[in-house]
N, C-alpha and C positions, 0 to 999 in steps of 0.2 A: 504494500500500500504506500503510495507516495504522499508527501506532505501537502497540506492544503496550500493553494496559492495565496500570496499576500492579499490582505483585504484592503489595504490603503497604501498611499505613497510612502509613508513613514516605514511601514513594514517592508515594502519592496526595496527601499534604499538600505534599510538595516540588513536585509537578507543579502543584498549585493555586497555591502561592506564586509559582512562576516566571511563571504567567499573571497573577496579581494585581499583582506588583511586578517587571516585567521588567528593571529597571535596578538591582535590589538586588544589592550585591556578594556574592560567594560566601560570604565569612566572616560577613557579616551574615545571609545566608540560613540558614546552618548554625545560628546562634544562635536565630533565629526558629523554625526547625524544631524544635530541641531544646525550646524553650519550649512550642510547640504540643503536642508529644508528652508532655511532663512535666506539663502542667496538668490537674489533676483536672476542672476545669470544661469542658475542651475534649475530653475523651476520647470522648464520645458524639456530638460535633458532626460534621457533614459536613466532608470535607477542605477545601473552600473556605471554610467558616465558620471552622474552626479556624485556617487559614492567615491569614485576614484579621484575626481577633481577636488572634492572637498577634503579628502584624505591628504592629498599632496599639499593643498593650501594650508591646512591645519598644521601639518608637520613642518612646513616651511616657516610659518609664523611663530610657532611655539617651540620648536626644537632646534632652530638654527639662529644665527645672528642676522638674518635677513632684515628685520626691521631696524636693527642698529645700523646696518650698512646704509639703508635708505636715509636714516636720520643723519648720517655722516656725509650725505650728499651723493652717494652712488646712485646711478640710474638703475631701474628695475632689472634690465638684462644683465648688467654687471653684477649686481647683488645676487641675482639668481645663479649666475655662473660660480661665484665664490662660495656659495653655500651648498652647491650640488652634492658634494661628497657627504656632508653631514646629513643632508636630506635623504639621500639614498641609503645611508647607514640606518637611519630611523625606519624608513620604509621596509627594508629587508629584515630588520629586527622584528617587525610586525608580520612578517610573512608575505609582504606585498612586493610586487615587481618594482625594481628601481626605474627611474626615468632617464632616458638618454639625454645627452647634452642638447641635442637639437629640439627637444621638447621642454627644456627647462624654462623657456620664456612663456609657455602657454599657461594661462590662468584667467578664467573668465570673471573671477571675483577679485577686485583690486583692494577691497577694504582690508585693513590690518585686522588681525584677530588674535 
């Protein structure tokens, strides 16, 4: 017997997030899920896309020096380049795939978090 399909968007994104980052601690998953659901740029995205982009943005803002670099005057692309190794270390610790350099600049949500 298969599991019932998600009943709402929150469940669908949560299911996708659990699949994308199976070792993500529950308290971090809640924060990523809240970010995915609150972001205007992710409202129309497929659940898996919303989960992945919110996960990357959350990790970038919370677990790297990205915001500090922006505060020091670095542009977004440069700051993202400099934190990529730390970002990928965090993602892989959570069981998520790292992002390649050419995707480091992609982020539909610009708000710091």
